[in-house]
N, C-alpha and C positions, 0 to 999 in steps of 0.2 A: 504494500500500500504506500501511496505517495506521502512524503513528509509535508507538513503544513508550515509555510513561511512564518517567521515571527511577526512580520508586519500584518499578517492576516488577523491577528488578535487585536491589533490597534483598530483596524477597520471594523472588526466585530464590536469593539467597544463603542465606536461612533454609532453603529447601527442600533446597539442596545440603548444608548442615550437618547437617540432621536425617537426610538420606539417609546421610551418612557415619557418624553415630552409630548408626543402625539397623543398617547392614551390619556394623559392628564388633560390635554386640550379637550378631548372627547367627554371625559367624565365631569369636567368642570361645570357643564350646563346642568348636570344632575345635582351637583352640590349647591348650586344657587337656585334650585327649582322653587323652593318655598318663598323666599323673598322676591324673586323675579316674577313668579306667577301672581303674587299679591300686588306688586307695583304696576304690572301691566294688565291686571284683571283677567288672567287667562283661565279657562276651564280645563278640566282633565283631558278632554278630547283635543283641545287646542294644543296643550302641552305635548300630547302624543304626536301631533304634526311637527312641533318644534324638534322633538327627538328624531323623527323620521326624516326631516328635511336635510339633515347632514348627508344622508346617503343617496339623495336624488341625483346629484351630479357626481358623487363619489363613484357610483356604479359606471357611469359613462367614461369618466377619465381613467378609471382603473383599466378598462378595456382598451381605449384608444391610445392612452399614453403608456400604459403598462406594456403594450406590444413594442413601443419604442425602446424599451429597456434592452431588447435584444441587439440593437444596433447603435444606440446613442450612448454618450458618456454619462455614467451614473453620477459622477461628481457634479457635473453641470445641472443634471436633472434635479438633484437634491438642493442645489443653490436656488433654482427658480421656485421649487416647491416651498422652500423655507421662507422666501419672500412673501408668498401668498399667505402662509400661516401667520407670519408676523403682522401683516396688514390687518388680518381679521382680529387677532388678539388685541391690537391697540385701538381698533375701531368699535368693538363690541360694547365697551363701556358707554358709548354715546347713543345706543339704540333706545328708542322711546315708543316703539309700537310692535305689535305682533308681526307685521309685514317685514319690518326692518330686522327683527330677530331671525325670522325665517331666512332672509337674504344672507345674513352673516353666516348662518349654519350651512347654507348651500355652497357659499364660496369656500368655506373651510373644508367641506367635504370634497369639493372639486380639487382642492390643493393636496389633500391627503390621499385621494384615490390611487394615484400611481405608486405610492410609497412602498407598499408591500411587494408588488412585482419587481420594482427597482432593487429593493433589498435582496430579494430572492436571486435575481440575476447577478447582482454584485457579489453575493456570497458564493454563488456557483463559480465565479472567477477565482475567488480567494481560497476556497476550501475543497479538498478532495471529497469524493462521494461518501466515504465512510465517516466523514465529519458533518455531513449535511444535517442529520437529526439534531445533534447538539448545538450546531450553529443557529439553526432556525429556532430551536427551543430557547436559546439565550436571548434572541430578539423578543420572543414572546414573554420570556421572563421579565424583560424590560417593560413591556406593556402592562404587566401586572404589578411589578415592584414599584414603578413610578407612582401610580395612584395610592398604593399602600403607604408609601413614605409621605406623599404630598397631601393626601386628603385630610388627615387630622390638622396639619398646619393650615391648609386652605380654609377648613371649616372655622378655625379660630380667627383667621384673618377676615372672613366674611362676617362673622359675628361682631368683630371689633371695628372694622373699617368699611363694611358694606360689600356687596357682591362685585362691584366694579374693580375693587383692588386686586381681586384674584386674577382677573384677565390681564391687568397691567403687569403683575408679577410674572405670569407665564410668558408674556411677550418679551420681557427682559431675559428670562432664561433661554428662550429660543434664539434670541439675538446673540447670546454668548456662545451657544453651540455652533451657530453659523460662522462666527469669527474663527473658531478653532478648525472647522471643516475647510474653510477657505485656505488655510495654511498647511494643514496636515492630511487632508483627505486625498485618497488616491483611487482612481477608477478601477485599476486592475494591477496585478503583479508585474505586468510589462513595464509599468512606470518606474519600477525599481530593478529592472533587468531580469525578471523571472518570468517563466511562461504561465499563462492563465490556465487554470484547471479545466475551464470550459473548452479551451482550444484543444487541450489534450484529448478530451472526450469527443470533440468534434472529429478529430483525426481517427479516433478509434471507431466511431460510428459511421463515418463516411456519408453523413447526411447533410444536406444543405437546407438553408432556411426556406420556408415555403410562405406563400401569400396567405392572406386571411381567407380568400375564396377556397383555397385547397385545405385550409386548416379547420374551418368552421364545422364541416361534417363530423369531425372527430370529437367535437364537443357534445355530440348526441349519443356517444357510446354509453353502454350500461355502467362501466366503471366510472366514467367521468361524471355522469349524472348523479350517481350515488355519492360520490365524493362531494359534489356540490350540495346535495341535500344534507349530508352530515355537517359540512361546514356551515350551511344555513342554520341548522339547529344551534351550533355553537355561537354563531353571531347573533342569533335571536336572544340567547341567554346573556351574552355580553351586553347587548343593547338594553335589555331589561335591567341588568345590574347597573348600567351606567345612568339610565334615565329615571328608572322607577324605584330602585332599592332605597336611595336616600329619602324619597318622599314616603315610601312605605314605612321605613323605620321611624321617621319623625312624626307622621300623622296617624298611622294605624297602631304601630307598636308604642308610639309616644316616647321614644327614646330621646334623651337630651344629654348635653355635656359629653363626658368621657364615654358613656355607653353608646351614644350615637357615633362618635368617632371610631370606636372599636367595631361596631356593627358594619360601618362603611369600609373600614380599612382591612379588616380580617379576611374577607373574601379575596381581595387582591393579593394580600400577603401569602395566603395559602396557595392561590393559583400560581404565583410566581415560582415557588419551590416545587409545586406539583409538576409544572411543565419541565423543569430541569430534571427532576427525578425520573419521570416517565420517559423523557427523551433519552436519558442515559440508559435506562432499561431497554428501550427500543433499539438503540444503537448496538448495545451488547448482544441482543438477540439476533440482530442483522449480521453482526460479525461472526457469530457462531453458526447461523443457519444459511445466510445469504438469501433468505426468503422474505420478500417484502410483506407478503400476507401474514406470516407468522409474527414478524417483528413489528409491523405497523398497523395493519388492518384489524387483526384480532384484538389488540390492545386498545385501539381507539374506540371500537364498537362497545367493548365491555365497559369502558369508562363512561361512555355516553349514557348507557342504560343505568349505571350506578348514579350518575349525576341526576337523571330524571327522578329516580327514587328519592334522592335527597331533597330535590325541589318540591316534590309532592308532600313529603313528610314535614318540611319546613312550613308549609301553608296550613297544616291541620293540627299540629301539636299545640298544646296550651302553654307549655313551659317556654318562657322567653329565652332561657339558656339553650335549650335544645333547638329552638327555632333558629337562633343565631348560628349554632353549630351546623345545622342542615343547610342554611343559606350561605354559609361559608364554604362548605364542601362542594356544593352543586356547581358553581362556576369553575372551580379548580379541576374537577373531574371532567366537566363538559367540554372544556376547551383544549383538552389533550389532543383532540383531532386537528386543531389548528397548527400545532407544532409538527405533527406527523404527516399531514396532507401534502405539504411541499415536497417531502421526501418521496411520497407515493407518486406525485406528479412527475418528479425528476426521473422516476423509473419508467413512467409511461411515455414521456415526451423527450425528444432529443434536446441537448443543450441549446441549440440554435432557435428552438421554438418554445422554450420554457417560459419566456416573458409573456408570450401570448397566452399560453395555458394558464399560468398563474394569474395574469391580469383578468382573464375571463372567469376563472374560478373565484377570485376575490369579488368581482363585480356581481356574479350570479348568486354566490352564497350570501353576499351582503344584502340580498333581498330580504333575508330574515331580519336583519337589523332595521331595514326600512319599514317592514310590516309590523314588527313586534310592538313598538311604542304606540302605534295607532290602535292596534287591537287591545292592548292594555288600557289605553285611554278610554275607549268605548265601554269596555267591561266596567271600569271604575265609575264612569259618569252615569251609566244607565242601570247598574245593579241597585238593589234595594238600599244597600249601604256601601260606603267606600271600601270597608274591610271585606265585605262579601265579593265585591268586584275584583279586588286583588286576589282573593282565594280562588275564584273561578278561573282567572287568567293564569295563575301559577299551575293549577291542576291540569288545565287544558294543554299547557306547554309541556308538562311532564309526560302526558300520554303521547303526544306527538313525537317527543324525543325517543321514547321507548320503541315506538313503531319504526322510526327511521334508523335507529341504532341497530335493530335486529336485521333490517333489510341491508344495511351497510355491511354487516358481518357475513350475511349469506351471499351477497351479490358481487362484492368487489374482489376480483381475481386478476391482478396484474399479469399480463402475458407478453408485454412489449408489442402488442398488436399495432399501436399507433406508429411506432418506428417502422414496422414492416410495411404498413399500408402507405405511409407517406413516401417511403423509398420507392415503392412500386409505382405510385402516381408520378413521381419525378422521372423515373425511367420511361414511363409511358409517354409523358410529355416530350421527353428528349427524343424518343423514336419518331413521334409525329413531326417534330421539328426537322 
């Protein structure tokens, strides 16, 4: 197996840090939900649309610009995306209406949409295949650890200085990251005189990049659709955790002070270490067996079902301590698939086309993030009580996750068919030429 360059770990650190910042940007809207809804006079269903609006353009840019990651410079892409994120963070404190709030969330989503496929492509250049699981998990670790560290601090800041102060603070943090990236960020190992791992794999696979027209039919394969559905469940849960957990804990459970900070932070903290632990386990299984299904698919499906059980129990138990425990475990188990799915996709698609595959996967699976806040909002607004609405929404989510988790386990069987089919098509086109 190939050795990993030392500078790869510096690049991974940049990726982890930006993942932390991006996820804090996402969850920040949930932390300010109570004061912001009150100031703007928003209903539960309107707040559901606020949560959903982030993903409206996120989905589009993830596909369109995510595909560019296969051929464009990742460093420059991150610079442009960072400028969009900073613009939104510094302008959000000035919003004064529901429409303007929706607009800022749409722009932020558009800027963050390509981030995951760009990171996936960049890590594919810097890390050999047997390190993919742990490198992707480290990034996901950042998405969970960031909110775990920042949410207690931000909740205190919001209580003391108002909701606007939190957005200004995150804008400053993002600006600092951008400054370091400008000086120390590298697009690929070639910039320090080493070969890119994706180029090595390109030579070994002998496949060339294909157009979207050739590529789209492969998005309808059974394997790909089930991966998207599983990812959709995970993103559904992440969206609920981001948009509705803080409101649920403060208005239904009526947590305050340290209890509220703990209830909001613990799910992110557990999820952070859960991703690393299960990714290391998955990588170890892959090194021993060389079997993607045994190492990635079986583990991800089992954790998804376990997550659904925790989510269901959290909504029905009467003990606050057990409820916090269940709502802490559910996201950590449920999003294991998000650290393993990129590795599965890397096995299904050639390195030249992974940007398209990952971009489309992020876009399509994030439909879960788009729909979940609205569904929860309607459950909450139109149920007999707010608490009952939350309980119905949590329980319906759990049932859906169990069904899709079982289908994912039964149906996903990587066989490198996409590589073979694309190569056949290329040869066919060449013969016609």
